[in-house]
GUTIKOL-925958 format. One line per field, with one value per residue (C-alpha): residue number from 1; residue in one letter; x, y, z negated. Coordinates in Angstrom, 1 decimal. Each point is the difference from the previous one (the first is absolute). Example, Ala and Ser with C-alpha at 12.3 -4.5 7.8 and 13.67 -1.06 7.14 Angstrom:
<palos>
k [1 2] .
r [a s] .
east [12.3 1.4] .
north [-4.5 3.4] .
up [-7.8 0.7] .
</palos>
This chain:
<palos>
k [1 2 3 4 5 6 7 8 9 10 11 12 13 14 15 16 17 18 19 20 21 22 23 24 25 26 27 28 29 30 31 32 33 34 35 36 37 38 39 40 41 42 43 44 45 46 47 48 49 50 51 52 53 54 55 56 57 58 59 60 61 62 63 64 65 66 67 68 69 70 71 72 73 74 75 76 77 78 79 80 81 82 83 84 85 86 87 88 89 90 91 92 93 94 95 96 97 98 99 100 101 102 103 104 105 106 107 108 109 110 111 112 113 114 115 116 117 118 119 120 121 122 123 124 125 126 127 128 129 130 131 132 133 134 135 136 137 138 139 140 141 142 143 144 145 146 147 148 149 150 151 152 153 154 155 156 157 158 159 160 161 162 163 164 165 166 167 168 169 170 171 172 173 174 175 176 177 178 179 180 181 182 183 184 185 186 187 188 189 190 191 192 193 194 195 196 197 198 199 200 201 202 203 204 205 206 207 208 209 210 211 212 213 214 215 216 217 218 219 220 221 222 223 224 225 226 227 228 229 230 231 232 233 234 235 236 237 238 239 240 241 242 243 244 245 246 247 248 249 250 251 252 253 254 255 256 257 258 259 260 261 262 263 264 265 266 267 268 269 270 271 272 273 274 275 276 277 278 279 280 281 282 283 284 285 286 287 288 289 290 291 292 293 294 295 296 297 298 299 300 301 302 303 304 305 306 307 308 309 310 311 312 313 314 315 316 317 318 319 320 321 322 323 324 325 326 327 328 329 330 331 332 333 334 335 336 337 338 339 340 341 342 343 344 345 346 347 348 349 350 351 352 353 354 355 356 357 358 359 360 361 362 363 364 365 366 367 368 369 370 371 372 373 374 375 376 377 378 379 380 381 382 383 384 385 386 387 388 389 390 391 392 393 394 395 396 397 398 399 400 401 402 403 404 405 406 407 408 409 410 411 412 413 414 415 416 417 418 419 420 421 422 423 424 425 426 427 428 429 430 431 432 433 434 435 436 437 438 439 440 441 442 443 444 445 446 447 448 449 450 451 452 453 454 455 456 457 458 459 460 461 462 463 464 465 466 467 468 469 470 471 472 473 474 475 476 477 478 479 480 481 482 483 484 485 486 487 488 489 490 491 492 493 494 495 496 497 498 499 500 501 502 503 504 505 506 507 508 509 510 511 512 513 514 515 516 517 518 519 520 521 522 523 524 525 526 527 528 529 530 531 532 533 534 535 536 537 538 539 540 541 542 543 544 545 546 547 548 549 550 551] .
r [m g d s p s s t k t g l k a t g g v i v a l v l m l g f v m f g t d n n p k p s n d c l p t t a t t g s v a p a p g t k t q p l k a g t y q l t s g f g p r g g s m h r g t d f a g p l g t p i y a a t s g v v a a a g p a r g f g s w v i i d t d v n g q r i s t v y g h m a a s t i k v k t g d q v t a g q e i a a v g n e g e s s g p h l h f e v w e g g r l p d g a g t p t d p a p w l a g a a e p s g p a p s p s p a p a p g t g v p s p a i v n a a a i t p l p a g a g c g g p s l g g g g l k p g s v p a e f e p w i l k a a g t c p e i t a p l l a g q f k q e s g f n v n a h n n d s g a d g p a q f l p s t a a q e g v d g d g d g k l d m r s p a d a a m s m a s y d c k m l e l t k k a m a d g r l q g e l i p l t l s m y n c g p g n t l s q g q v c q n e e t r g y v t n i q k f a i e e f t d t s a p a g p i p g g p s t g s v v v d a a l r w l g t p y a w g g g d e n g p t r g v r d g g v a d s f g d f n k v g f d c s g l v k y a v a q a t g g r t v l p h q d q m q i g d s r g t s i t n p a d l r p g d i i q p h s g h i f i w m g g g k v v e a p q s g d v v k i s d w t p p s s g l a a k r f a] .
east [53.4 2.4 3.7 0.2 1.8 -1.2 3.1 0.6 3.7 0.6 3.2 1.6 -0.2 3.2 2.8 3.7 0.8 -2.4 1.5 3.5 -1.1 -1.7 3.2 2.1 -2.5 -0.2 3.7 1.4 -1.1 -0.7 -2.2 1.7 -2.5 -0.5 3.0 1.8 3.7 2.3 1.5 3.5 -1.5 -2.8 -2.0 0.8 -1.3 2.5 -0.2 -2.3 1.7 -0.8 1.1 -1.3 -0.2 1.3 -2.9 0.3 -2.1 -2.6 -3.2 1.1 -0.4 1.1 -3.0 0.9 1.7 3.6 0.4 -3.3 1.0 2.8 0.6 -0.4 -0.1 1.0 -0.9 1.6 0.2 -1.2 1.2 -1.3 -2.9 -0.1 -0.8 -1.7 0.3 1.7 -1.2 -0.1 -0.5 -1.6 -2.5 -3.7 -1.6 3.1 -1.2 0.6 0.4 -0.5 3.4 -1.3 -2.8 -2.6 -3.4 -1.0 -0.5 -1.0 -0.7 -1.3 0.1 2.7 0.9 3.2 0.3 -3.1 -0.5 1.9 0.2 1.3 0.8 0.5 2.3 0.8 3.8 1.0 -2.8 0.6 -2.4 1.8 -1.9 1.0 -1.5 -0.5 -1.0 -1.0 -1.9 -3.3 -2.9 -1.1 3.2 -0.3 -0.7 -0.5 -2.4 0.3 -0.1 1.4 2.7 2.8 3.3 3.4 0.4 -3.7 -0.9 -1.9 -0.1 1.9 2.3 -1.8 0.5 -2.8 0.1 3.0 2.2 2.2 0.2 -1.1 1.6 -0.7 0.7 0.8 0.2 0.8 -1.3 1.0 -2.9 -2.6 -1.0 -3.5 -1.3 2.2 2.9 -0.2 3.4 3.2 1.2 3.2 2.2 -1.5 3.4 1.6 -3.3 -0.5 3.6 -0.1 -3.7 -1.2 -1.1 -3.7 -1.0 -2.6 0.6 1.6 -2.3 0.1 1.1 -2.7 0.2 1.7 -2.1 0.9 2.7 -0.4 -3.7 -0.7 -2.6 -1.9 -0.1 1.7 -2.4 2.2 -0.6 1.2 -1.7 -0.2 1.5 -2.5 -3.6 -1.5 0.8 -2.8 -1.8 2.1 3.3 2.9 -0.1 -3.7 0.1 2.3 2.8 -0.2 3.6 0.0 -1.5 0.6 -2.6 -2.8 0.3 -2.7 -1.3 0.9 -0.2 2.7 1.5 0.6 1.2 3.7 0.4 -1.6 2.3 3.0 -1.1 -0.3 3.8 0.3 0.0 -0.9 -3.0 -1.9 -1.1 -1.7 -3.3 0.1 0.6 -2.8 -2.3 1.0 -0.6 -3.5 -0.8 1.4 -1.5 -1.1 3.0 -1.6 2.9 -2.3 -1.1 -0.2 -1.3 -1.6 0.2 3.7 1.4 1.5 0.5 0.8 -0.4 2.3 -1.8 3.0 -0.5 1.9 2.2 0.9 0.6 2.5 1.9 -0.5 -0.9 2.1 0.6 -0.7 0.4 3.0 -1.6 1.2 -3.3 -2.1 -3.6 -2.0 -2.7 2.6 -0.2 3.8 0.5 -3.0 1.2 3.6 -1.0 -2.5 2.5 2.7 -2.3 -1.3 3.6 0.8 -3.1 1.0 3.4 -1.6 -2.4 2.8 1.9 -3.1 -0.9 3.6 -0.2 -3.3 -1.9 -2.2 -1.8 -1.4 1.0 2.5 -2.1 -3.2 2.0 1.8 -3.2 -1.3 3.0 -0.7 -3.7 -0.3 3.4 3.1 -0.7 -3.5 1.0 2.8 -2.2 -2.5 2.6 -1.8 -1.9 -2.1 -3.4 -2.1 -2.5 1.8 3.4 -1.2 -1.9 3.0 2.3 -2.5 -1.0 3.5 1.1 -3.1 0.4 3.6 -0.7 -3.3 0.3 3.7 2.1 1.0 -0.7 1.1 3.7 0.7 3.6 2.3 0.3 -2.7 -2.8 -0.1 2.7 3.0 2.8 3.3 1.7 0.3 -2.7 1.9 -0.5 -3.6 -0.9 1.4 -1.6 -3.5 0.4 1.1 -1.4 -0.3 1.1 3.4 -0.4 3.2 0.0 -2.9 -0.3 0.5 -0.2 -3.7 -0.2 -0.1 -0.4 -0.4 3.2 1.7 1.3 3.6 0.0 1.2 -0.7 -2.2 -2.3 -0.2 -1.4 -2.5 1.5 -1.3 -3.5 0.6 -0.3 2.8 3.6 3.4 2.9 0.9 -3.7 -0.6 3.0 -1.1 -3.5 1.2 2.6 -2.5 -2.6 2.5 1.2 -3.4 0.8 3.1 2.3 -1.3 2.8 0.6 -1.5 3.3 2.0 3.5 -1.3 -1.8 3.1 2.1 -2.5 1.9 -3.0 0.6 2.7 2.3 0.2 3.0 0.3 -2.6 0.0 -1.4 -3.0 -3.4 -3.5 -1.0 3.4 0.0 2.5 1.3 1.2 1.2 -0.6 -3.5 -1.7 -0.8 -2.0 -0.8 1.7 -2.3 2.6 0.6 1.1 -3.2 -0.7 -3.3 0.3 -1.7 2.3 -0.9 -2.6 -2.5 0.6 -1.6 1.1 1.3 2.3 3.2 3.1 3.3 3.3 2.1 3.5 3.0 1.3 -1.2 -3.4 -1.9 -2.8 -1.6 -2.1 -2.7 -2.2] .
north [125.5 -0.6 -0.2 -3.4 -2.6 -3.5 -1.6 0.0 -0.2 -2.7 -0.9 3.3 -0.4 -1.9 2.3 0.0 -2.0 -2.7 -0.2 -0.3 -2.7 -1.9 0.2 -1.4 -2.7 -1.0 0.3 1.2 -2.7 -0.2 -1.9 -3.3 -2.3 1.6 2.2 -0.3 -0.4 2.7 -1.3 0.9 2.3 1.9 0.8 -3.2 -3.3 -2.8 -3.3 -2.6 -3.0 -3.5 -3.4 -3.2 -1.3 -3.5 -2.4 -1.8 -2.5 1.2 1.8 3.5 1.6 3.4 2.4 1.3 -1.8 0.8 2.6 1.7 2.3 2.1 0.2 3.6 0.2 -2.6 -0.7 2.2 3.4 3.0 3.2 -1.2 -2.1 -3.6 -1.1 -3.2 -1.8 -0.1 1.8 -1.8 2.6 -1.4 0.9 0.2 -3.4 -2.1 -3.2 -0.3 -3.6 -1.4 -0.3 -2.8 -2.5 0.9 1.6 3.5 2.1 3.2 1.0 3.4 3.7 1.1 3.5 1.2 -3.1 0.6 -3.8 -2.8 -3.8 -1.7 -3.7 -1.8 -3.1 -2.3 -0.7 -2.3 1.2 3.7 2.1 1.9 2.6 1.2 3.3 1.3 3.6 2.8 -2.2 1.1 -1.8 -1.2 -2.1 -1.9 -3.7 -1.3 0.6 -0.2 -3.7 -1.4 -2.6 0.9 -1.7 1.5 1.3 0.5 3.3 2.2 3.5 2.5 2.9 3.2 3.6 0.3 1.8 2.0 -1.0 2.1 -2.6 -3.5 -2.6 -2.8 0.8 -3.4 -0.7 -3.0 -0.1 -2.5 -0.7 1.3 3.4 0.0 1.2 3.1 -0.6 -3.7 -0.6 1.5 0.9 -1.6 0.7 -1.7 -0.2 -2.8 -1.6 -0.3 -1.2 -3.2 0.2 -1.6 1.9 0.1 -2.1 2.3 1.7 3.5 2.7 1.4 3.6 2.6 1.8 3.3 3.1 2.5 2.3 3.8 0.0 3.6 1.1 3.4 0.7 -0.7 -2.9 -2.8 -3.6 -3.2 -2.6 -3.6 -2.6 -2.6 0.0 3.3 1.0 -0.3 3.3 2.2 -1.7 1.3 3.4 0.4 3.7 3.0 0.1 2.5 0.8 -0.1 3.3 3.6 2.4 0.9 3.8 2.0 -2.9 1.6 3.6 2.2 0.8 -3.7 -1.2 1.1 -1.3 -3.3 -0.5 1.0 -2.2 -3.0 -0.1 -0.9 -3.7 -1.8 -1.9 3.0 1.6 3.3 -1.6 -2.0 3.2 1.8 -2.9 0.2 3.7 -0.5 -2.7 1.8 3.5 0.5 2.4 2.3 1.9 0.9 -3.6 -0.8 -3.1 1.0 -3.5 -0.8 3.5 -0.9 3.1 1.3 -1.7 -2.9 -0.4 -0.2 0.0 2.8 -2.4 -1.9 3.2 1.1 -3.3 -0.7 3.3 1.4 3.7 -0.6 3.5 0.9 3.1 -0.9 -1.0 -3.1 0.6 -3.1 2.0 1.0 -2.1 -0.1 -1.2 -2.3 -1.7 -0.4 -1.2 -2.5 -1.5 -0.1 -1.8 -2.3 -1.0 -0.8 -2.1 -1.7 -1.0 -1.4 -1.9 -1.5 -1.1 -1.6 -1.8 -1.3 -1.2 -1.8 2.3 1.6 -1.7 1.8 2.6 2.8 3.1 -1.1 -1.0 3.4 1.9 -2.1 1.0 3.7 -0.2 -2.8 0.3 -2.2 -1.7 -0.9 -1.2 -2.1 -1.5 -1.1 -1.2 1.5 3.1 1.0 -1.5 2.8 1.6 3.4 -1.3 -2.5 2.8 2.3 -2.4 -0.9 3.6 1.4 -2.6 0.5 3.8 -0.3 -2.1 1.4 3.7 1.0 -2.1 1.7 -2.5 2.3 0.4 3.1 0.6 2.4 0.8 -0.9 2.6 2.5 -1.8 1.5 -0.6 -1.6 2.3 -2.9 -1.1 -3.3 -0.6 1.3 -2.4 -3.0 0.9 -0.1 -3.8 -0.6 -3.4 -1.4 -3.7 -1.0 -1.9 -1.3 1.5 2.3 3.7 2.2 3.7 0.1 -1.7 -3.5 -3.1 -3.7 -1.7 -2.8 -3.4 -0.6 -3.7 0.5 2.0 2.6 -2.8 -1.5 3.3 0.2 3.1 -0.9 0.3 3.4 3.5 2.2 1.1 -1.5 2.3 1.1 0.2 2.5 2.1 -0.2 1.3 2.8 1.3 -0.1 1.8 2.7 0.6 0.1 -3.2 1.3 -2.4 -3.6 -2.2 -3.6 -2.5 -1.2 1.6 -0.3 1.6 2.7 1.0 -0.1 2.0 2.9 2.4 0.4 1.9 -2.1 0.8 -1.4 2.2 -0.7 3.7 0.8 -2.3 1.7 -1.5 -1.8 -1.4 -3.7 -2.2 -3.5 -1.2 -3.2 -2.1 -1.2 2.9 3.6 2.7 3.7 2.4 2.1 1.7 -0.1 -3.7 -1.2 -1.7 -1.2 -3.4 -3.3 -2.3 -3.7 -2.7 0.0 3.7 3.3 3.4 1.8 2.5 -1.5 1.3 0.0 1.6 0.9 -1.5 2.2 -1.2 -2.0 1.7 -1.0 2.6 1.8 3.2 0.1 2.8] .
up [-114.4 -2.9 -0.3 -1.5 2.3 0.3 -1.6 -3.7 0.6 -2.6 1.9 -0.6 -3.7 0.3 -1.0 1.1 -3.1 0.9 3.5 -1.4 -2.4 2.9 2.0 -2.8 -0.6 3.6 0.8 3.3 2.4 3.7 2.4 -0.3 1.7 3.3 0.9 3.2 -0.8 1.2 3.3 1.1 2.7 -1.7 3.1 2.0 -1.3 -0.7 1.7 -1.6 -1.6 1.1 -1.0 -1.6 -3.5 -0.3 -0.9 -3.3 -1.8 -2.5 -0.1 0.9 3.4 1.3 0.0 3.5 2.9 0.7 2.7 -0.6 -2.9 -1.5 -3.8 -0.9 -3.8 -2.6 -3.6 -2.6 -1.6 1.9 -1.9 -3.3 1.1 1.4 3.5 -0.9 3.3 3.4 3.1 3.4 2.8 3.1 2.8 -0.9 0.4 -0.7 -1.7 -3.8 -1.4 -3.5 -1.7 -2.2 -0.2 -2.6 -0.7 1.2 -3.2 1.9 3.6 0.8 -1.0 -2.4 -1.1 1.5 2.3 2.1 -0.1 -1.6 -0.3 -3.1 -0.1 -3.3 -0.1 -2.9 -0.1 -2.9 -2.1 0.7 2.0 2.9 2.0 3.4 1.1 3.5 0.6 2.5 2.5 1.6 -1.6 3.4 0.4 -3.2 0.8 -3.6 -2.9 -3.7 -1.1 3.2 -0.2 2.4 1.0 0.4 3.6 0.5 1.8 -2.5 1.4 2.3 -0.6 -0.5 -1.1 -2.6 -3.3 -1.1 2.9 2.3 2.8 0.8 -2.3 -2.4 -3.7 -1.6 -3.7 -2.2 -3.6 -2.6 -2.3 2.5 1.4 -1.3 -2.4 -0.1 -2.4 0.1 1.6 1.0 3.5 1.3 3.0 3.0 1.9 -2.1 -0.5 3.8 0.6 2.0 0.7 3.2 3.1 0.6 3.0 1.4 3.4 0.0 1.1 3.5 0.2 0.7 3.3 -0.2 0.5 2.7 -1.4 -0.1 -0.6 -1.0 -2.5 0.2 -3.7 -3.3 -0.8 -1.1 1.2 -1.5 2.1 -1.1 2.3 -1.1 -1.0 -1.1 -3.5 -2.6 -0.9 -2.1 0.8 2.0 1.8 0.8 1.0 0.3 -2.4 -2.9 0.8 3.7 1.0 -0.7 -1.5 2.3 0.7 -1.6 -2.1 -3.3 -1.3 1.5 -3.4 -0.6 3.4 -0.2 -3.5 0.7 2.9 -2.1 -2.9 2.4 0.2 -3.7 0.8 3.2 -1.2 -1.3 3.3 0.8 0.9 -3.3 -2.0 1.8 -0.8 -3.6 -0.2 1.5 -2.5 -3.0 0.6 3.5 0.3 -2.7 -1.6 -2.9 -0.7 -3.7 -1.8 -3.2 -1.4 0.5 0.4 3.4 2.0 3.5 3.4 -1.0 -3.3 -2.3 -3.8 -1.7 -1.8 3.2 1.9 -2.7 0.5 3.7 1.6 2.9 0.8 3.7 1.2 -2.2 -1.5 -3.5 -1.5 0.1 1.1 0.6 1.7 2.7 3.1 0.1 -3.5 0.1 3.3 -1.1 -3.5 1.4 2.5 -2.7 -2.4 2.7 0.9 -3.6 -0.3 3.3 -1.4 -3.1 2.1 2.1 -3.1 -1.5 3.2 0.3 -3.6 0.6 -2.3 2.7 2.9 2.9 2.6 -0.7 0.8 -1.8 -3.0 0.0 0.2 -2.9 -2.0 0.8 -0.9 -2.6 -1.5 0.3 -3.4 1.0 3.4 -1.3 -2.7 2.6 2.4 3.0 1.0 -3.0 0.4 -1.4 2.5 0.1 0.8 2.6 1.7 -0.3 1.7 2.8 0.7 0.3 2.5 2.0 0.0 1.0 3.0 1.2 -0.8 -0.4 2.4 3.2 2.8 2.8 -1.0 2.1 1.0 -1.8 -3.7 -2.5 0.5 -2.8 -2.0 -1.6 2.5 -0.9 2.5 2.5 2.4 0.3 -3.7 0.0 2.8 -1.8 -3.3 1.6 0.0 -3.5 -1.2 3.5 0.2 1.3 3.2 1.8 3.6 -0.9 0.7 3.1 0.8 -0.6 -3.3 -1.6 2.3 -0.5 -1.0 2.0 -0.7 -1.0 -0.6 -3.5 -3.2 1.6 1.3 -3.4 -1.3 2.8 1.5 3.4 -1.4 -1.6 1.5 -1.3 0.4 -0.3 -0.8 3.5 1.0 -2.7 1.1 3.7 -1.0 -2.2 2.5 2.9 -2.0 -1.2 3.6 1.6 1.9 1.6 -1.9 -0.1 -1.5 0.7 -2.5 -1.5 -2.7 1.6 3.2 -1.9 -2.0 3.2 2.1 1.7 -0.2 -3.7 -1.9 -2.1 -3.7 -1.8 -3.1 -2.7 -0.9 3.5 -0.3 0.5 -0.6 3.2 0.8 0.7 -1.7 0.6 -3.4 1.6 3.1 0.1 -1.9 0.6 -1.9 -0.2 -2.4 -2.2 -2.1 -3.7 0.1 1.6 3.3 1.6 1.5 1.1 -1.9 0.5 0.4 -2.8 -0.7 1.1 1.4 -3.1 -1.6 -1.4 -1.8 2.0 -0.6 3.0 0.2 -0.5 3.4 2.9 0.3 3.2 0.6 2.9 0.3 2.7 -1.3] .
</palos>
């Protein structure tokens, strides 16, 4: 039985200088294609817009029927990158229509989109491509080479690929979309101005599920409202971020530090870190790779440890064989790779899913991952990515979610905060959450519906607060499921001076939203449709603070 781990840790050959260079190269960008815009009331969805587009002569047709969608993101810069199309948020299954007559240049799988359709049209001798993305393959009604006419139904709104909610991503390319680099994207909004309405019937709304459907575990569900998703698409199993760490599933000396490290960024969860430790070294603190020099349970190269290592236990020295330093260093590096991955995905340089790409960055290296535009395809990295996710779900996720603070975890000093932190990464679902945990969301007739919240199991802002306070008080205080009623509940003690805030106090920053104070300028919240339960920065106001203490 040797001490050599299975991974060669090629990814951790990247030094801090390489990371800085990559950040400068990529620029500071954000998810432009699929973000839910910040509504006026963060926790409450805004009302969906309706209206008609005046028909006009010509060959252009609106890709969705008026009244079935809401424009959620337009064409233009996104923090240094370009969002190359327009997003039309609408319910799953909403018909998509060809915006022009022409020939189908592509119809099927596409990295990042899940599936797409491209239609090429000749306009005065110039090739114009219209691109339609994120639909489920089973809804596509055309194939490559088909001749289509403007207004013909070609697919249905989906939530495939890198998408945070059901929508059509629509692009227009002058000079053609394929092959890559052939043409130039242009703003679809002026291009569609005056386009005719499609003549097909509007879809019938799906029946609403019964509200308040509880779930017995942190397993996260994002059920499709139409035909079953193809294998590998959508949320086919428990979320890597939806559950806490299964008690006793990791060595005792690792458990508190994995739990603490999981607070570094919302996407890197305790089960994921545990799976990574198992893959890297099997939790062997003496693990050493003779070929690469990678050392310790997190398998950092000495050069990378010098640049990226974290003194997790604050003892004044960096020891990559210490579970504390290894866990905090692994999480810190994972989160840096995650941010690089987000930027590259937004910039169109990476295609795939966020967590697998992040793990590829860690194992194969950011440079190699970026150069391939996807998870590195060598056998080691592909196995690394697959195994860690499998371990996280099957071996390290707590599916019982017992009440009270996270078992064995370092307490924040507030059982309210600890209860909420158990659900980091859980999807936002409008109307979701009760005193027992996440529940299925409900319909709102607007933005939340367009993001499919009624088919998600999770929390909204007041649902998370209701759960955390109930857990902290042993069920003695079960708050109403509404932010204004919660902040006005007479069972709590009002806090008006920011200096008096303690971790676990609930705060209403404005009407329509509520969250939990952690201290140090941090809150834990369920912010809005398309987002997840996460830790956010927030600065208390100098006056006008609305806060309550229940535990």
